[in-house]
C-alpha positions, 0 to 999 in steps of 0.5 A: 241593288234594286232586286229585278222583279221576278215574273214567276213570284207575279204568276204565283198569285195571278193563277191562284184561285183562293178562297178568301175571307172578307165581310164586306157584305155583313159589314162586321165580322162574324164567326170565323170572318170567312165567305167561301163564295169569295173567290178572287179572279184567276187572271190580271190580278195579284195581291203581292204584283209589283207594278203595271205591265207597262214597263220602259225599255233597258235602253229607257231605264237601265237600272232595276225596276220597283219591288214590293215589300210585304214580308210583314213582320209577325211580331211586334214590340210597342215602342217605349218613350220615343224621341218624339215624345220625349221632344215635348217635355212632358207637356201636351203638344201645343204650338209651343213644342209641336215643331219640336216634336215633328223634327224628332219624327223627321230625324227618326225617319232619315236614316231609312228614308234619306237614302231614297233621295241620295242613292235611289238606285240602290234603295229598295223599302225591304232592305231599309225595313219599309213595307207597303200595302198589297193589291196596288200593283196594276196602279203602280208605275214601275219605276218608283212604284208610286200610284195617282193620288190627288191631282190639282187643277189649273190655278188651284195655286196662283202659280200653277197654271196647268192640271197637275197630277200627284203621285205618292208612295207609302211606307209603313215601318216595321211596327206599323208593317206589323198590323198590315200583316194581320189584315192581309196575312202572308198571302194577300188573299183574305182580309182579317178585321177580327179582333182589332187586327186593324188597329195598329201598334203604339209607335207605328210610324206611316211616311207618304212621299208625294211628287209632282208632274209639273215641275219647275219652271212650269210650277216656279215654286219648285225650283231646285226641288229634287227630280226623279223618273217614273214611266207614265201616260200623263202629258204635261207642258213640259212633255207633251207626249202621250201614251207611256214615257219615261217622265220627270216628276218632282219630290214636294211633300211627305207626310210622318204619321204616328200612333201615339195615343199618349200625346193624342188620346182622342184620335190615337194619331199625330198628323205632320206634313213637310213641304218643299221650300225653295227658299230655305238654305241647305240640303233637300232634307233641310228644305223639307220644312213644317208646314203644320201638324194635326192631332184632332179635327177641332169639332168644337171649333165650327169654322167659317167658310172663309177668314178670318178663322177662329183658333184651332186647338188640335191643329198648327200650322207653320207661319213661316211655311211657304205661301203656296203650301198654305193656299190648300189648307183644310176647313177653317185653316186644319191642316192639309198639304198641297197634295191632298186635294183639300179644296173644291175649285168649285162646289154647290150646297146639296141643301141651299144650292149656294155655289162655292168657290175654292172651299176648304171641306176637308183636312188630313184626318177628316179625310181619312176618318171614313176609313172603315170595312166598306167604303160606305162614306164618301172621303169628303163632307158630301154624298157620294157624286152622282153627277158632274157637280160635286154637291156638299153638306152645308158647312158647319151643318150636323151632316158636315160635322160628321167629318169632324169628329175626334173618334178612337181609331176602333170607332167606325165611321158609320155604325156596323162598320169595322173602323180601320184606325184612320188607314185611308189608304189600306181601306179605300185602295187596298181594300177596294182593289182587293175587292174588284178583283173578286168574281162579280158574284162575290163583290160588295155591290155597295162598295163597288158602287161607291167606288165607280161613282168616285172614278166616274167624277174623278174622270170627268172633273180631270179630263180623263188625262189622270186616269188609265 
């Protein structure tokens, strides 16, 4: 069964003032990477806090609550000749074999993922060999341990008539969990980026579940999707009550990404996205069909902002994927799922002041590419927002194309930074939360200001519904 959260365990981290090592202020590691003035606030924060303090009563939810899995492995054995590579039959990945590759990945994770759906009350990440990122306890709701990811405003999809909030849960397998442990250690009280500590071992697998708080029939494409209970505050047409309530969410997207430098020698990663298809036959698992995969950002293809798009060589999209899932593909048709926020309903060219509607401006790998020790560049091809308007670089320009390079994971997006191997969740969310937990004098000013700029912009553009 899910373990009941230990208040004493959580309190250990809440009352510790630690001397921690983090090189954000200097942008690159020096010496032993430590800074004596980087003290953590004694109250309100903990690296391994399980979830927010707001929890349902036993009458509302009688089962056990989410427990963070953070006993990261201290040794690792690289995966040799994995089944997904075997699925390619010795050929380069392409549109002829990419779905066999994706099916192999899905089958590989199934034994330790399926129990989440078939017997969730008995499932824990630790029991099935998964690990999670630290420092996000104050953002996690208490039941599934999800946190708010990207939301979709009304009419982003033809079938979506109200604002939708997406919830995410990220799982690192034991091979990937080793790297998480190399970054955070056993205490989570310092960030280690020395000697390529943030570079994932070959064969690392990371899975992300995405859930929608708008369910069938309010979002018709989610008919018969599996639903779960969470404890959160965002009202919907279905459940308009304010404040913390038991709320329903639907599972509708799963990303499986793998460190596979043999298949993807330029970036080192293959990203694959599965989406819910209500018309597919079979079980819930079988209804999660391929949307597509990508292993690079096609820097050699300068796509127009509207179809018809030229052929891509590092993205393959399933032509039979459900229609809604293809409405939010990224720039030039590059891979991006319906939960990924790659389309801006409104944007303005910062150079020409041309307004755009429904501008596809990102992709899975584009968004992850600024993962580095300091959040110096925005996740989208744009400067950090300084107003209520999203100003973007001119599509296809030199500035824009910085987000569409095929860099190796140890190559930082910005000179002088430390590349964090495309792990945007770790670089943006975990390190960001860790940095905010420091005493003000020890916080990195650039990182703090950029994070706050993003929060201000997103609060405005979601009318504060999505943010606590």
